[in-house]
C-alpha positions in Angstrom: 0.0 0.0 0.0 1.2 3.5 -0.9 0.4 6.7 1.0 1.0 10.4 0.3 1.6 13.4 2.4 -0.4 15.9 0.4 -1.0 17.4 -3.0 2.0 19.4 -4.4 1.3 22.4 -6.5 3.4 21.0 -9.4 0.8 18.4 -10.6 0.4 20.3 -13.9 1.9 17.9 -16.4 -1.0 16.4 -18.4 -1.6 12.8 -17.3 -2.4 10.7 -14.2 -0.4 10.5 -11.0 -1.4 7.7 -8.6 -1.5 8.9 -5.0 -2.9 5.8 -3.3 -3.6 2.3 -4.4 -5.1 -0.5 -2.3 -7.4 -3.5 -2.9 -10.5 -1.3 -2.4 -9.6 2.1 -3.9 -7.3 3.9 -6.3 -6.8 7.7 -5.8 -5.1 9.7 -8.4 -4.7 13.2 -9.8 -5.7 13.7 -13.4 -4.4 16.8 -15.2 -4.9 18.1 -18.6 -5.2 21.0 -21.0 -8.5 22.3 -22.5 -10.0 19.3 -24.1 -13.1 17.0 -24.5 -13.4 13.7 -22.7 -15.7 11.7 -24.9 -18.8 9.8 -23.7 -17.8 6.7 -21.8 -18.7 4.6 -18.7 -16.9 2.4 -16.2 -18.2 -1.2 -16.0 -16.9 -2.0 -12.6 -16.1 1.3 -10.8 -17.7 4.2 -9.0 -15.9 7.4 -9.8 -15.6 10.2 -7.2 -13.9 13.5 -7.9 -12.9 16.8 -6.5 -12.1 19.6 -8.9 -8.9 21.2 -7.8 -8.7 23.7 -10.6 -10.2 24.3 -14.1 -13.5 25.0 -15.7 -15.9 23.6 -18.2 -18.8 21.2 -18.2 -19.4 17.7 -16.8 -22.3 15.7 -18.1 -23.5 12.7 -16.1 -26.3 10.9 -17.7 -28.8 13.6 -18.8 -27.6 16.3 -16.4 -24.9 18.8 -17.3 -23.0 20.7 -14.6 -20.5 23.6 -14.7 -18.3 22.7 -11.7 -16.1 25.2 -10.1 -12.9 24.4 -8.1 -13.8 22.9 -4.7 -16.8 21.0 -6.1 -17.1 17.2 -5.6 -18.9 14.8 -7.9 -19.9 11.2 -7.9 -20.5 9.0 -11.0 -22.2 5.6 -10.4 -20.9 2.5 -12.1 -22.1 2.1 -15.8 -23.4 5.7 -15.9 -22.5 7.4 -19.3 -20.5 10.6 -18.7 -18.3 13.1 -20.5 -16.5 16.4 -19.8 -15.4 19.4 -21.7 -12.6 21.4 -20.1 -12.2 25.1 -21.2 -9.1 25.6 -19.2 -6.2 23.5 -17.8 -7.6 21.3 -15.1 -6.6 19.1 -12.1 -9.0 16.6 -10.6 -8.5 14.5 -7.5 -10.3 11.2 -8.4 -11.1 8.0 -6.5 -12.2 4.8 -8.2 -13.8 2.1 -6.1 -13.3 -0.8 -6.1 -9.6 -0.4 -7.1 -8.9 0.4 -10.7 -6.4 -1.8 -12.5 -4.4 0.8 -14.3 -3.0 -1.9 -16.7 -6.5 -3.0 -17.7 -8.9 0.0 -17.3 -12.6 -0.6 -17.5 -13.4 2.5 -19.4 -15.8 1.7 -22.2 -16.3 4.3 -25.0 -19.9 4.8 -26.1 -20.2 4.4 -29.9 -22.3 7.0 -31.6 -22.3 9.4 -28.7 -20.1 11.9 -30.6 -23.0 12.7 -32.9 -25.1 13.5 -29.9 -22.4 16.0 -28.8 -22.8 18.0 -32.0 -26.6 17.9 -32.2 
């Protein structure tokens, strides 16, 4: 089991940094530039998040939100979701049960891109 002492201010390189990984939960910081995360779902995991910085929209199922830094969110297993970031972002995320980073359970949703442009 790994542990961490806190979140450094230098987590700005786009990507994912694992902070904690156990049999029951994976915690990581996801960072990126303005971009679109396409419609997808997670077959086996609940996803919890805390927006550290950034702006844009998060659509979970049929509900679209405009989270601000300091906002938490929860996405139930198998729930379609997408995000559009309009600025660089950092999100503290938890996946439970543990996410196998070598075999992620993220499933892209075919045909959803057309829905984004309707």
